[in-house]
C-alpha positions as CSV (number, residue, x, y, z in Angstrom):
1,X,68.0,115.8,93.7
2,X,65.3,114.7,95.9
3,X,65.4,112.6,98.9
4,X,64.1,109.5,96.5
5,X,66.8,110.3,93.3
6,X,69.9,107.8,93.3
7,X,72.9,108.5,92.1
8,X,74.0,107.2,89.0
9,X,76.7,105.1,88.3
10,X,78.9,105.7,85.2
11,X,81.4,103.4,83.4
12,X,84.5,105.4,81.4
13,X,83.7,104.7,78.2
14,X,82.4,107.2,75.0
15,X,78.7,107.0,76.3
16,X,79.8,107.7,80.4
17,X,82.1,110.5,79.7
18,X,79.1,111.8,77.1
19,X,76.6,111.4,79.8
20,X,78.7,112.6,82.8
21,X,79.8,115.8,80.7
22,X,76.1,116.5,79.7
23,X,75.1,116.4,83.4
24,X,77.9,119.1,84.5
25,X,76.7,121.3,81.6
26,X,73.2,120.8,82.7
27,X,74.8,122.2,86.7
28,X,74.5,118.8,88.5
29,X,77.5,117.1,89.8
30,X,79.7,114.4,88.8
31,X,82.6,112.1,91.1
32,X,85.2,111.3,88.9
33,X,88.8,109.9,89.9
34,X,91.6,111.3,89.8
35,X,95.1,110.1,90.5
36,X,94.7,111.1,94.2
37,X,91.3,110.7,95.2
38,X,88.1,110.9,93.7
39,X,86.5,114.2,92.8
40,X,83.4,115.8,93.5
41,X,83.4,117.8,90.2
42,X,81.1,120.5,89.1
43,X,80.8,123.7,86.5
44,X,83.8,126.2,88.0
45,X,81.3,128.8,86.1
46,X,78.5,127.9,87.0
47,X,76.9,129.2,91.0
48,X,73.9,127.0,90.7
49,X,76.3,124.0,90.3
50,X,79.4,125.1,92.6
51,X,76.9,125.6,95.4
52,X,75.6,122.6,95.1
53,X,79.2,121.4,95.4
54,X,79.0,122.9,99.4
55,X,75.4,121.8,99.9
56,X,76.4,118.1,98.6
57,X,79.4,118.2,101.3
58,X,78.1,120.2,103.9
59,X,81.3,122.2,103.2
60,X,82.3,125.6,104.8
61,X,81.3,128.3,102.4
62,X,84.7,129.9,103.5
63,X,86.7,127.2,101.7
64,X,88.0,127.5,98.9
65,X,87.9,124.8,95.7
66,X,90.3,123.6,93.2
67,X,89.8,123.8,89.8
68,X,90.7,121.0,87.3
69,X,91.6,121.5,83.7
70,X,93.3,119.3,81.5
71,X,96.3,121.4,80.4
72,X,98.9,123.8,81.1
73,X,97.5,126.2,78.3
74,X,93.6,125.7,80.2
75,X,95.3,126.8,83.5
76,X,96.9,130.1,82.0
77,X,93.3,131.2,80.5
78,X,92.2,131.3,84.4
79,X,95.5,132.9,86.3
80,X,98.8,134.8,86.2
81,X,101.1,132.5,85.3
82,X,104.8,133.5,86.8
83,X,108.2,131.6,85.0
84,X,108.0,129.1,88.8
85,X,104.6,128.3,87.7
86,X,105.7,126.9,84.3
87,X,108.9,125.1,85.7
88,X,106.9,123.8,87.6
89,X,103.9,122.5,85.7
90,X,105.8,121.7,83.2
91,X,108.0,119.5,85.9
92,X,104.7,117.6,87.6
93,X,101.7,118.3,85.8
94,X,99.5,116.2,84.7
95,X,99.9,115.0,88.4
96,X,99.0,115.4,91.8
97,X,100.2,119.6,92.2
98,X,98.0,122.3,92.7
99,X,99.0,125.7,92.5
100,X,97.7,128.9,93.9
101,X,98.1,131.6,91.7
102,X,96.5,135.3,91.5
103,X,93.4,134.9,89.7
104,X,93.1,137.1,85.6
105,X,90.3,139.4,86.0
106,X,86.9,138.1,83.5
107,X,87.3,134.5,83.7
108,X,84.0,134.1,84.6
109,X,84.5,131.3,87.6
110,X,81.8,131.6,89.5
111,X,83.2,133.9,93.0
112,X,82.0,130.4,95.1
113,X,84.9,129.0,94.0
114,X,87.7,131.5,95.0
115,X,86.0,132.0,98.4
116,X,86.4,135.7,97.1
117,X,90.2,135.1,97.0
118,X,92.4,137.3,94.8
119,X,93.7,133.4,93.8
120,X,93.1,130.2,92.4
121,X,93.7,127.1,93.5
122,X,94.3,124.8,90.0
123,X,95.5,121.7,88.8
124,X,95.7,119.1,85.6
125,X,95.0,115.6,87.3
126,X,97.0,112.9,85.6
127,X,94.3,110.0,85.8
128,X,93.1,109.0,82.2
129,X,89.1,109.4,83.5
130,X,89.9,112.9,85.3
131,X,91.5,113.6,81.5
132,X,88.9,112.2,78.9
133,X,86.0,114.0,81.4
134,X,87.4,117.3,81.3
135,X,88.2,117.2,77.8
136,X,84.8,115.8,76.4
137,X,83.0,118.3,78.8
138,X,85.8,121.5,77.3
139,X,85.7,123.7,80.7
140,X,87.1,124.1,84.4
141,X,85.3,121.9,87.1
142,X,85.5,122.5,90.7
143,X,86.3,119.6,92.5
144,X,87.0,118.7,96.2
145,X,87.3,115.3,97.5
146,X,83.9,113.4,96.7
147,X,82.9,112.8,100.4
148,X,81.1,114.7,103.5
149,X,83.3,117.6,104.7
150,X,85.7,116.3,107.4
151,X,85.2,112.8,106.7
152,X,87.8,110.3,105.0
153,X,88.4,111.0,101.5
154,X,87.0,108.6,99.0
155,X,89.7,106.2,96.4
156,X,86.3,104.1,95.2
157,X,83.2,104.9,93.6
158,X,82.1,102.6,96.7
159,X,83.6,105.2,99.3
160,X,81.7,108.2,97.1
161,X,78.7,106.3,97.1
162,X,78.8,105.4,101.2
163,X,78.5,109.2,101.4
164,X,77.0,111.2,98.7
165,X,74.4,108.5,97.1
166,X,71.2,110.5,96.3
167,X,72.9,113.8,96.4
168,X,74.9,114.0,93.8
169,X,74.2,113.2,89.8
170,X,76.2,111.0,89.1
171,X,79.8,108.9,89.6
172,X,82.0,108.0,86.7
173,X,83.6,104.8,87.9
174,X,87.5,104.6,87.5
175,X,88.7,102.1,90.0
176,X,90.8,102.5,92.8
177,X,92.7,105.9,92.9
178,X,96.7,105.3,92.8
179,X,98.5,107.9,94.9
180,X,95.6,107.7,97.8
181,X,96.1,111.1,99.2
182,X,95.4,114.6,97.6
183,X,97.3,116.8,95.9
184,X,100.4,118.9,97.1
185,X,99.6,123.0,97.4
186,X,101.9,125.4,96.8
187,X,101.6,129.2,96.7
188,X,103.1,130.9,94.1
189,X,101.6,133.8,94.6
190,X,104.6,135.8,96.4
191,X,107.2,133.4,98.2
192,X,106.6,129.8,97.0
193,X,105.1,128.1,100.0
194,X,104.0,125.2,100.9
195,X,100.0,125.4,101.5
196,X,99.7,121.5,102.1
197,X,101.5,118.6,101.6
198,X,100.1,115.4,99.5
199,X,101.4,113.0,96.9
200,X,104.0,115.1,95.1
201,X,107.2,115.1,98.0
202,X,108.3,118.4,98.9
203,X,112.1,117.4,98.2
204,X,110.8,116.8,94.8
205,X,109.4,120.5,94.4
206,X,112.0,121.9,95.7
207,X,115.0,120.0,93.9
208,X,112.6,121.6,90.4
209,X,113.2,125.3,92.0
210,X,116.1,125.0,93.2
211,X,114.8,126.7,96.2
212,X,113.8,125.5,99.8
213,X,109.9,126.2,100.3
214,X,108.5,128.3,103.0
215,X,106.6,126.3,104.6
216,X,104.5,128.6,107.7
217,X,101.6,128.7,105.0
218,X,100.7,125.6,106.3
219,X,99.2,126.8,109.2
220,X,97.9,129.7,107.6
221,X,93.9,129.3,107.8
222,X,92.1,129.0,104.9
223,X,94.4,130.8,102.2
224,X,93.8,127.5,100.1
225,X,91.7,124.3,100.2
226,X,92.1,121.3,103.0
227,X,93.1,123.4,105.5
228,X,90.9,123.2,108.4
229,X,92.2,122.3,111.4
230,X,89.6,119.1,111.8
231,X,89.0,116.9,108.8
232,X,90.0,113.8,107.1
233,X,88.1,112.5,109.9
234,X,86.4,108.9,110.5
235,X,83.9,108.5,113.6
236,X,85.9,107.1,115.6
237,X,87.9,109.0,117.5
238,X,92.1,108.9,116.3
239,X,94.9,108.3,118.5
240,X,98.1,108.9,117.0
241,X,102.5,107.8,117.2
242,X,100.8,104.3,119.1
243,X,103.0,101.5,120.0
244,X,101.0,99.7,121.2
245,X,97.2,98.5,121.2
246,X,94.5,99.1,123.9
247,X,91.5,98.1,124.9
248,X,89.1,98.8,122.4
249,X,90.8,100.1,120.3
250,X,92.1,98.8,116.5
251,X,95.3,99.6,115.1
252,X,96.6,100.9,111.6
253,X,100.5,99.9,111.2
254,X,103.4,100.5,108.9
255,X,106.3,98.5,109.3
256,X,106.6,95.4,111.2
257,X,103.6,95.4,113.8
258,X,100.9,93.3,114.8
259,X,97.7,95.5,113.5
260,X,94.3,94.8,112.6
261,X,95.3,96.5,108.8
262,X,99.0,97.6,108.0
263,X,99.2,100.7,105.5
264,X,103.0,98.8,104.8
265,X,104.3,95.9,106.0
266,X,107.2,96.6,104.2
267,X,107.2,100.6,105.7
268,X,107.4,101.5,101.7
269,X,105.6,105.4,102.3
270,X,104.4,105.3,99.2
271,X,102.2,102.0,99.1
272,X,101.3,103.3,103.0
273,X,100.0,106.6,101.3
274,X,97.9,104.6,98.9
275,X,96.5,102.8,101.5
276,X,95.8,105.2,103.9
277,X,92.2,106.4,103.3
278,X,91.1,102.9,102.3
279,X,92.0,101.4,105.4
280,X,90.4,104.2,107.2
281,X,87.4,103.5,105.6
282,X,88.2,99.7,106.6
283,X,88.8,100.3,110.3
284,X,86.2,103.1,110.9
285,X,83.3,100.0,109.9
286,X,84.5,97.7,112.3
287,X,83.1,100.2,115.2
288,X,85.8,100.8,117.7
289,X,85.7,104.2,119.5
290,X,89.5,104.8,118.7
291,X,92.0,103.6,115.9
292,X,95.6,103.7,116.8
293,X,98.0,104.4,114.5
294,X,101.4,103.5,114.3
295,X,104.4,106.0,113.9
296,X,105.0,107.3,110.3
297,X,107.8,108.6,109.2
298,X,108.1,112.6,108.1
299,X,109.4,112.6,105.0
300,X,109.2,112.1,101.8
301,X,105.3,111.2,101.5
302,X,105.0,110.5,105.0
303,X,104.8,114.4,105.2
304,X,100.8,114.1,104.0
305,X,100.2,111.4,105.6
306,X,101.2,112.6,108.8
307,X,99.4,116.1,107.9
308,X,96.2,114.0,106.9
309,X,96.8,111.8,110.3
310,X,96.9,115.1,112.4
311,X,93.9,116.9,111.1
312,X,91.7,113.1,111.6
313,X,92.7,113.2,115.3
314,X,92.1,116.8,115.7
315,X,89.0,118.0,118.2
316,X,85.3,117.7,116.2
317,X,84.4,121.4,115.7
């Protein structure tokens, strides 16, 4: 897109879906809501479209993308499908879970999607707007989060426009995202491995598999999307495990604390997850040098919150 072009905003109705699908078929980029965060979608079979995703986000080319499809049967067209994949897909798709599986030959996907890895990250999103767009488009859509690379993920159309207006063709505005952090990523190319904690708690996955996940993969660099050390970062510095607010800081609270914004005064991890990126956007806009963050319990969805906060607080490259 040229520098003087504006990103169009489509409503989630028949005309909006047709226009968004048409933009995707033309190789354009369309941001759309999933239950986790807004994704920046491009035709996963179109090299130029996928290259435009990296360009718009200023995303490192060695960082693979998640492909979104609208059904389990569609997913099976692209990847090898072990029994464990079937158990998890039947239990949690559509939903906030991404599976990394061996890529089938001859799928027609752009090699940029996988960063030339032999595996593919794939999921079936639950948001009705995402489902309708995927059905209207009729093909696989590569979609990382719809924000400049390394910055706070977007949970509303306004967040998308703040970072990418003029750089992408359109945004399909489906309101605020319900879950609020990205999908949980599981590697199933061998031992079931947690590659990124997210919107589906690890405990639920382990219960479905009757097995314990290997969590060492969460430290292995770039075997899946969302593993860069410095990521999800506001402009401000981030200080974790804060029990008080220091001079010049704003405080992102959790539980019964006096804070500038509170993820969940009641200490509810689901509410905190949904509010995380929205509150970081709001606090960053206040212009403070540092965002201090209350301690977050490290179980259930708290794992995903702490993962995102650690990456936000990591030294910037």
